[in-house]
C-alpha positions as CSV (number, residue, x, y, z in Angstrom):
1,M,1.2,-23.1,-4.4
2,I,1.2,-22.4,-0.7
3,Y,4.9,-21.9,-0.7
4,V,4.7,-19.3,-3.4
5,F,2.1,-17.4,-1.5
6,G,4.2,-17.7,1.7
7,I,7.3,-16.3,0.0
8,L,5.3,-13.5,-1.5
9,A,3.7,-12.7,1.8
10,L,7.1,-12.6,3.6
11,A,8.5,-10.3,0.9
12,A,5.5,-8.0,1.1
13,T,5.7,-8.0,4.9
14,A,9.4,-7.0,4.7
15,V,8.7,-4.2,2.2
16,F,5.8,-3.0,4.3
17,I,7.7,-3.0,7.6
18,A,10.7,-1.2,6.0
19,G,8.4,1.4,4.5
20,Y,6.5,1.9,7.7
21,W,9.7,2.3,9.7
22,R,10.8,5.0,7.2
23,G,7.5,6.7,7.4
24,V,7.6,6.8,11.2
25,R,11.1,8.2,11.2
26,L,10.1,10.9,8.7
27,A,7.0,11.8,10.7
28,V,8.9,12.1,13.9
29,A,11.6,14.2,12.3
30,H,9.0,16.5,10.7
31,T,7.0,16.9,13.9
32,A,10.2,17.7,15.9
33,S,11.3,20.4,13.4
34,Q,7.9,21.9,12.8
35,T,7.4,25.2,14.5
36,E,3.9,26.1,13.5
37,P,1.1,23.6,12.6
38,S,0.2,23.4,9.0
39,T,-3.3,24.4,8.1
40,N,-3.5,21.9,5.2
41,P,-1.2,18.9,5.4
42,Q,-2.3,17.6,2.1
43,A,-1.2,20.7,0.3
44,D,2.3,19.2,-0.1
45,T,1.0,16.5,-2.5
46,E,2.7,16.9,-5.9
47,R,1.4,13.9,-7.8
48,P,-2.2,12.9,-8.3
49,V,-3.1,9.6,-6.8
50,G,-6.8,9.5,-7.7
51,W,-6.2,7.1,-10.6
52,I,-4.3,4.7,-8.4
53,I,-7.1,4.6,-5.9
54,L,-9.7,4.1,-8.7
55,A,-7.6,1.2,-10.1
56,A,-7.4,-0.4,-6.7
57,V,-11.2,-0.2,-6.2
58,V,-11.9,-1.6,-9.7
59,G,-9.3,-4.3,-9.2
60,A,-10.9,-5.4,-6.0
61,G,-14.3,-5.4,-7.6
62,V,-13.0,-7.6,-10.4
63,V,-11.5,-10.0,-7.9
64,I,-14.7,-10.3,-6.0
65,A,-16.7,-10.9,-9.2
66,L,-14.3,-13.5,-10.5
67,A,-14.3,-15.4,-7.2
68,G,-17.9,-16.2,-8.0
69,A,-17.2,-17.3,-11.5
70,H,-14.7,-20.1,-11.0
71,H,-13.0,-21.7,-8.0
72,L,-9.5,-21.0,-9.3
73,F,-10.1,-17.3,-9.0
74,L,-10.3,-17.7,-5.2
75,Y,-6.5,-17.4,-5.1
76,L,-6.8,-13.8,-6.3
77,G,-8.1,-12.6,-3.0
78,P,-5.0,-13.5,-1.0
79,L,-2.8,-12.4,-3.8
80,L,-4.6,-9.0,-3.8
81,A,-4.0,-8.7,0.0
82,I,-0.3,-9.5,-0.5
83,V,0.1,-7.0,-3.3
84,S,-1.8,-4.3,-1.3
85,A,0.5,-4.7,1.6
86,A,3.5,-4.4,-0.6
87,A,2.0,-1.3,-2.4
88,N,1.4,0.4,1.0
89,G,5.1,-0.2,1.9
90,I,6.3,1.1,-1.4
91,A,4.1,4.2,-0.9
92,F,6.1,5.1,2.2
93,F,9.3,5.1,0.0
94,L,7.7,7.3,-2.6
95,E,6.8,10.0,0.0
96,S,9.1,13.0,-0.3
97,E,11.2,13.9,2.6
């Protein structure tokens, strides 16, 4: 079981680092080409992400509740952390240029 979590953690780390690197390059390029500061940087958001945040909060609450129900659910905490890191990396790729 530890090897499965190790492989998943390495994959999530690779996705996160690649996404973070893309995000940094886009931020530097945007800052270098920007002539006037934007008054509302969140105005460019085209898709609603509130439901994704709500699902993450509810999912975390379920994981915490299940951890107290049975000892096998203790594996969900590390899995949630791995999936969260991968999702953050993917979010950098979903950001528009």
